N, C-alpha and C positions, 0 to 999 in steps of 0.2 A: 371528427377525425376520419380521414379518408385512407383506407388501406388498399386502394387500387394502385398497386405498383406493378411495373412491368415484370412479368415472370414470377408473380407471387406464388404460383403453384409449386415452383421448384426452388425459388430463392429463400423463402422462409424456412422450409425444412432443412435446407443445406446450411443455413446460418445457425439454426438450432443445433445441428449436428457438430458444426465447427466449435460452437461454444461448449458443447459437451465434451468434445475431445480436448479442448484447451483446459477445461476444468479438471479433467482426469490427469493431465500432465502436471498441473499446478498441485493437485492433491499428492502426487508422487513427491514433488519437491517439499511439500509440507510435512510429509511423513519422514522422508530421508534426511531433511535438514541440510547440512550437518550443524549449522550454527543457529542460534536464536534469531539473529537478524534475518536469515534466509526464511525462517518460518513466519516472521512478521510480514515480510514482503509477500510470501505466498498467501497469507490470510488476506492481505490487502488486494492482491490480484483476484482471489476468489470473490471478494466482495464486488470488485469491478465487473467480473463476469456475471455475477448475480444481478447487478444493475442493468447490464446489457440484456440479459435474459428477460427481465421484467419489462424493459422498454420494448423489446421485440414482441413479447407476449401482448403488450398493450396495442402494438400495431396490428398483430394478427387478429385480435378479438375486437378491435375498434373500441376499446375501453380506455378513455383518457384518464380516468381516476388512477390507474395503475402507474402513470407517470409521476404522480404525487408520491407514491410509495418508493419509487426509484430515487427521487430527490431526497426523501427522508433517509433512505439507506445510504446515499452518498454522504450526507452530513454526518451520519453516525460512523461511517468508515473514517472520515477525516478526524473526528474526535478520538476514535480508537487508535489511529496511527499516532496522533499527538500524545496520547497517554503512553504508548509504548516507547516513544522517544524519551519522555520524562523518566520512565522506569529504567531505561538503559543508562541514562545520564546520572541518576542518583545511585545506582548500584556500584559505580566505580568502574575503572577500566579493567577489563579482563581480557581473555584472548579473543573475544568477539568484538570489542570496541576498538575504535580508531585512536591513534595517538593524538593527544591534545597539545595545545601550545605550551603547557607547563612541562611536558616531557621532552621538548626539543632543547637542544643545547643552546645557550645564549651566544650571541656574537662576541668575539673576543673584546674584553674590556667593557662590554655593554651591561645593561641592567635589564632585569625582567620584573614584571609586577609580582609582588608577593600576594599571598592569600588575603592579607589585611588591607590591601589596596596601596600600600606603600611600596616603593621600589627597593629591591634588595640587590646587593652587589654579589656576584659570583666569581 
C-alpha cells in the first residue's frame, strides 16, 4: 500500500478534522432526534463516518489489514439498517412511519387487496 499522495502532510489531518466535525454534527442529530427514523439515519451516518476514518487511517499508517475491518463494519451497518427497517415495519404505523398502500383511499368503484389476499369491495 502506497501512502505517497500529494500534500499528505496537510491533506490527511484536514480530512481527519472534517470527519470529526461531521461526526459531531451527526451526534447532535442523534441526540436531538426528533423522530426514531432520524436517529436510525444518524447511526447509519456515524457508521459510514467510522468506515471512512478507518480507511483513512489505513492510508495514513500504510496498514492494508484495516481495510478488512472497514469492509466488515460496512456489512454490519447494512445488516443493522435492515433490522431497523423490519422493526419499524412490524411495530405498525405511528407518527414516525409513512402511509402505506392500505391507508390510501381506493379509486371510485375499484377494489383493494384485503389482508387475506382476496380483493374486497369498498
